[in-house]
Structures are given as structure tokens and as C-alpha cells.
C-alpha positions in Angstrom: 108.5 92.3 69.4 109.9 91.9 73.4 108.1 94.1 75.4 109.9 94.8 78.9 108.7 98.3 79.2 105.5 97.1 81.9 106.8 99.8 84.5 105.3 102.7 82.1 102.4 100.8 81.1 101.5 97.3 80.6 101.0 95.7 77.6 99.3 93.4 76.1 96.1 94.1 77.9 93.8 90.5 78.5 92.0 90.1 75.2 89.0 90.4 77.9 89.8 94.4 78.4 90.3 94.8 74.9 86.7 93.6 74.3 85.5 95.2 77.1 86.7 98.8 75.9 85.1 98.4 72.7 82.0 97.2 74.3 82.1 100.4 76.7 82.5 102.4 74.0 79.3 101.1 72.5 77.3 100.7 75.6 78.6 103.0 78.5 79.8 105.8 76.7 77.2 107.8 78.7 77.0 110.8 81.2 76.5 108.4 84.5 73.9 109.6 86.8 72.8 112.5 84.7 69.8 111.0 83.1 66.8 109.4 83.8 67.1 106.6 81.0 68.5 103.3 81.1 71.9 103.8 79.6 72.6 106.2 81.8 71.6 104.5 84.9 73.8 101.2 83.3 76.4 103.5 82.9 76.5 104.7 86.7 75.8 101.2 88.2 78.9 100.2 86.2 81.0 103.0 87.7 80.0 102.1 91.2 80.6 98.3 90.9 84.3 99.5 89.6 84.5 101.1 93.0 83.2 98.4 94.7 85.7 96.1 93.1 88.5 98.3 93.8 87.6 98.3 97.4 87.2 94.8 97.6 91.0 94.5 96.7 91.9 96.3 99.9 88.8 95.4 102.1 87.8 98.9 102.3 84.3 101.2 101.8 83.6 102.1 98.0 83.1 105.7 99.8 87.1 106.0 99.7 87.7 105.8 96.1 87.8 108.8 93.9 88.3 108.5 89.9 90.5 110.8 88.1 92.2 110.9 84.6 95.8 109.5 85.7 97.8 108.8 89.0 99.4 112.3 88.2 96.1 113.9 88.7 95.4 112.1 91.4 98.5 113.0 93.4 97.7 116.6 92.3 94.5 116.2 93.8 95.8 115.1 97.0 98.9 117.6 97.6 97.2 120.7 96.5 94.4 119.8 98.5 96.2 119.1 101.5 96.2 122.7 104.1 99.8 122.7 104.0 101.1 125.8 106.2 104.5 128.0 105.9 106.8 126.3 107.9 105.4 122.5 107.5 107.6 119.6 106.7 106.9 117.0 104.3 108.5 113.8 104.0 109.2 111.5 101.0 111.5 108.7 99.9 114.4 109.0 97.6 112.3 106.8 95.2 109.6 109.1 94.6 108.2 109.8 91.2 108.5 113.4 89.7 104.5 112.9 90.1 104.9 112.9 93.9 108.1 115.5 93.9 106.9 118.1 91.2 103.4 119.1 92.6 105.2 119.3 96.5 108.1 121.4 95.1 105.5 123.8 93.4 103.7 124.0 96.7 107.0 124.7 98.5 107.2 127.8 96.3 103.9 129.3 97.2 103.9 128.3 101.5 107.6 127.7 102.2 107.4 123.8 103.2 110.2 122.5 104.0 110.7 118.8 101.9 113.2 116.3 103.7 114.3 113.2 102.2 113.9 109.9 104.6 117.1 108.1 105.2 117.4 104.9 103.6 120.9 102.6 103.8 122.3 102.6 100.2 123.9 99.0 101.1 121.0 97.2 102.4 118.1 100.0 101.2 116.2 99.5 104.9 114.8 102.8 106.2 117.3 104.0 108.7 114.8 104.1 111.6 116.8 105.7 114.2 118.2 108.2 111.8 114.4 108.9 110.7 112.5 109.3 114.0 115.7 111.4 115.1 114.2 113.9 112.1 110.6 113.6 112.7 111.5 114.5 116.1 113.4 117.5 115.3 110.5 118.4 112.4 107.6 117.3 112.8 106.3 115.3 109.7 103.0 116.9 108.4 103.3 114.0 105.5 104.5 111.8 104.3 104.8 110.0 100.5 106.1 106.6 100.1 106.1 104.7 96.8 104.9 101.3 97.2 107.0 99.7 94.4 109.9 102.2 92.8 109.3 102.4 89.3 113.3 102.6 88.6 114.4 99.5 90.8 111.6 97.5 91.6 112.2 98.0 95.4 109.3 97.0 97.6 109.6 99.7 100.1 109.0 99.0 103.5 106.1 101.6 103.9 104.1 100.0 107.1 107.4 100.6 109.1 107.5 104.1 108.4 103.7 104.7 108.2 104.0 103.2 112.1 106.4 105.7 112.9 105.0 109.1 111.0 101.4 107.9 112.7 102.4 108.7 115.9 103.0 112.5 114.8 99.4 112.7 113.2 101.0 112.6 109.7 99.0 112.1 106.4 100.5 109.2 104.7 100.2 108.7 101.3 101.1 105.4 99.6 101.8 105.5 95.9 100.7 102.2 94.6 100.7 103.3 90.9 103.6 100.2 90.2 101.6 97.9 92.7 97.7 97.9 92.9 96.3 94.8 91.4 99.7 92.3 91.7 100.7 93.2 95.1 98.0 94.8 97.1 99.1 97.3 100.4 97.7 97.1 104.0 95.4 100.1 104.1 96.8 100.3 108.1 98.2 103.8 109.1 97.4 104.7 105.6 95.5 108.4 104.5 95.8 107.8 100.7 96.4 105.2 98.2 97.1 106.1 94.9 96.5 103.5 91.8 96.7 103.9 87.8 94.7 102.0 85.5 96.9 101.3 82.8 99.9 99.9 85.0 99.7 96.8 87.4 95.6 96.9 86.8 96.0 95.9 83.3 93.9 98.7 82.1 94.0 101.3 79.8 94.8 105.4 80.0 92.4 107.5 81.0 91.0 105.8 84.4 92.8 106.1 87.8 92.3 107.7 91.3 92.8 107.2 95.2 91.6 106.0 97.8 90.5 108.4 100.7 90.5 106.1 103.8 89.9 108.7 106.8 87.9 110.7 104.6 89.9 113.8 104.8 88.5 116.7 103.3 90.4 118.0 100.4 90.9 121.2 99.4 88.8 121.9 96.1 91.4 121.9 93.1 89.2 121.3 90.3 85.7 122.3 89.9 82.3 121.8 87.9 79.6 119.7 87.3 79.0 116.6 89.4 75.5 116.1 87.9 73.4 116.6 91.1 73.0 119.4 93.0 73.2 121.6 90.4 71.9 124.8 92.2 74.6 124.8 94.5 77.9 126.9 93.2 80.4 125.2 95.4 81.6 121.3 94.8 79.8 118.8 97.4 81.5 119.0 101.4 82.7 115.5 100.9 82.4 112.0 99.4 84.4 111.5 96.2 81.9 113.7 93.9 84.0 116.5 95.5 87.1 115.4 93.2 84.9 114.1 90.5 84.3 117.3 88.4 83.4 117.1 84.5 82.4 113.9 82.8 83.9 111.2 84.1 85.8 108.4 82.0 83.3 105.7 82.1 85.1 103.8 78.8 88.4 103.6 80.9 86.9 102.3 84.3 84.9 99.7 82.1 88.3 98.6 81.3 89.3 98.7 85.1 86.4 96.5 85.8 87.6 93.9 83.7 90.9 93.8 84.2 89.5 93.5 88.0 87.8 90.3 87.1 90.7 88.9 84.8 93.3 89.4 87.8 90.7 87.9 90.3 92.6 84.5 91.5 95.6 85.4 89.2 98.8 85.1 90.7 100.6 87.5 89.1 102.9 88.5 92.0 104.4 85.0 92.0 104.8 85.4 87.9 106.9 88.3 88.2 108.6 87.3 91.6 109.9 84.3 89.5 111.0 86.2 86.3 112.9 89.2 88.4 114.7 86.2 89.9 115.5 84.9 86.8 116.7 87.8 85.3 118.8 89.1 88.1 120.2 85.2 88.2 120.9 85.5 84.3 122.5 89.3 84.0 125.3 88.2 87.0 126.6 86.1 85.0 127.8 89.2 82.6 130.7 91.1 83.8 130.1 93.8 81.6 126.4 94.4 83.1 126.0 96.4 86.3 122.8 95.9 88.1 121.5 98.5 91.2 120.3 96.2 93.7 119.5 95.6 97.5 121.5 93.2 99.6 117.8 91.2 99.5 117.0 91.0 96.3 113.7 89.4 97.2 112.3 92.7 97.7 112.3 93.1 94.3 109.6 93.2 91.9 109.1 93.1 88.5 111.4 95.6 87.7 115.5 95.6 87.4 117.8 98.5 86.5 121.0 97.9 84.8 123.9 99.3 83.0 126.3 98.3 80.6 129.8 99.1 80.6 131.2 101.1 77.8 127.7 102.0 76.8 125.3 104.5 77.4 121.8 103.9 78.8 120.7 105.2 75.5 123.0 103.6 73.7 121.5 100.0 74.9 118.4 100.7 74.7 118.8 101.8 70.7 120.5 99.0 69.9 118.0 96.7 71.8 115.3 98.0 70.2 116.6 98.3 66.4 118.6 95.1 66.4 116.6 92.9 68.5 112.9 94.6 68.8 113.4 94.4 72.5 111.2 97.5 74.4 113.1 98.8 77.3 113.7 102.4 79.0 116.0 104.0 79.2 117.0 107.2 81.3 116.2 108.8 84.6 112.7 107.6 84.3 111.0 111.0 85.9 112.2 109.8 89.5 115.1 112.9 90.4 116.4 111.5 93.5 117.3 107.8 93.4 119.9 108.0 91.1 122.0 109.9 93.5 121.2 107.3 95.8 121.7 104.4 93.8 125.0 105.9 92.0 123.7 106.5 88.6 123.6 110.1 88.4 126.6 110.6 86.4 125.6 107.3 83.5 122.6 109.3 82.9 120.2 107.0 84.2 120.0 103.1 83.7 118.4 100.6 81.0 115.2 99.8 83.3 113.8 96.0 82.2 110.0 95.6 83.7 108.2 92.4 83.6 104.4 91.8 83.4 101.8 89.0 83.0 102.7 88.4 79.8 106.4 87.8 79.5 108.3 84.6 79.9 111.3 83.1 80.6 112.1 83.2 77.0 111.9 86.8 76.9 114.4 87.0 79.4 116.7 84.7 77.4 116.7 86.8 74.3 117.8 89.7 76.1 120.4 88.6 78.1 121.6 86.9 74.4 121.0 90.5 73.2 123.1 91.9 75.9 125.8 89.3 75.2 127.0 90.5 71.8 127.7 94.2 73.6 
């Protein structure tokens, strides 16, 4: 099997992570901090070490890190926890995933917020700064949501430029790093929240993800329950990560993240993915029937390339690659409702998405290109 669906979840995981997950099921499958016995204490210490390692990635305090079950849950905790008022304007990029879009539209039904799409040039894919500034001046941004890397196109968004301006309006700036953290680490300047997903670019398993609360904003509680401390208090803690970590934390999956971070240390997966991305773009451009969805500057694309093949639907291409060549790609709209209007793939039923990871090689790309050449 040639696996080119790493944007959905990276596969395979490092052997070290598989071993760590097996060990964790035996040694860290305890309620952290909820017992005076050694195994519970060891589990708590492991979780705190993982917080520290995640914090070290972007040089912030471990107190900012909260664990959730998925990036989707993390985004729900933030979006439903923010104190939006009727009439507030929230801005999102056209590259956002439904993990951002759907919770915001749910809030819109309840609180009558306005959701606006940030203006990007359809040729260069640059942010239209002048137009954005005009939009912000007319409708002050209450919050701005931007993906670090698009899950459809692999485009690295200019979040620092956007947040630098939205910060002037005291907007809450949320950066979705589900596709990037671990491989392409963000600059936390002017960012309020950063989202991470353990099973993607962190090369760990499903079940553990979370967010950095970089300015220690107090969110409304949307999930309450036991935290293992202050048990006579009917309310959740007023601040800190425990406010957002009700219930039994997934210590086993967190142990996987800890091992993955150790494996990632000093590995230049960014360079590996960038080289493979440039290679697949070069090779696919040789085929007349293949249409690629790219910005003018293709160096701003990493790990993910979307395409279509003339005369075939994305679903047909995916089926042929899977059944005839055992090549795994993703097809369709990829849970991103606005990007397809932006890149022009709405009427094509989405795209064929090729997404590469640490364990892919040029030989994998050669086999993909050879298979596509038969269409």
C-alpha cells in the first residue's frame, strides 16, 4: 500500500510511538492525579512532561496547554466558550475546516453573529490587506480564525500578517495548527489560541489533541465534571487547564504524543515534505490532463497537493488508484466548504488530495504519477 492521505491522519506512526502506546496501556492507564499510589502519580507526571514538551515546541508556558479528545473538540471548547454578543463579526479564511465553520454557524443561530470571509487574491492567494483593513474598519473583528496550513491545498496561510492587524482591534486570534504542529511550528506572537491534533503532524494516535491558551483567556465552561481535585466545589476551576479537562483524561494517547515528540526532536520533516511537494508538482505538471490547484508561489505549499484529472470525477480517480494500484488518496470536498469556491473546484465535486508524510518517498510519487498516466 502507498499511503498518500496523511492530511487525514499520518500513517504509519513511528515504531517508537507504537511501542509507547502498548507500554502506556500497561503502565499509564490510570486516572492521573486521582490516587496517592505510585502508578497514578507516574501517570500524572507523564502528562505534565508532555505538556512541557508541547510548550517547548513554541517556547511558551506548559500552563497554557489543555488536552482534549480531538482538534474538533478543542475548537468547540473555544468557539462556544468565547463570549460572543449579538452583532459581533467573526472573520474566517476561505481555507477553514468544518471544525471551525460548523461550530461558528451554530453560534450564529443562537447569538446572531456575523461571519465574514477574509479576502484572498484568487491568483496569488495572498491576503488582500487593503480590503481586509477596510472590512475591519467597518465591522470590528471580535475573533479571527485562520488555518496555519490548508487541509485541502497545503497552502501556508499568512497568519502573522492577518493577526498583526486584527490584534489592533483586540480581536481573539485563533490559529488552527492541526495540519502543522510538530512539522511546521508557528510563531505565537499575536495569537490567542493554537489548536493541535495528536494524530496528524504530531505523528501520534487518535484520542489526544488540544489547544494552547496563550493569553490565559477565561472561556465559558461547555463541558463540566470531575477533575480529580476540589471535589466539593460544584463549579469547574476558575482558571488553568483543569477548567477545560473534565473527565478522565486519555493518558494512553497522551503518552503517544510524548513519544512522538521525542521522535520528532531534531528531525527535519518540514524539509522532507517540502522536497516531496516540489517533486510531485513538477511531475504532475508534465501531464496535460492533470489540473493542479496552486498559488503562484508554490514554495508556500507543503505536504498537500490538490488536483483533478480531465474526464474523471475525483471519486473515480480515487477508486481507480485504490483498486488498481493500492494507492490511498482522499477525494471530495475534504470538510472545507469555502475553499472549493475559491480555487474553482466546486462544480468538479471537489478534488483529489495527495498528502505526504515523513515515511513517503520519491518512489511513491513515481508510482502515483505512473498510475495517473494511464488515465
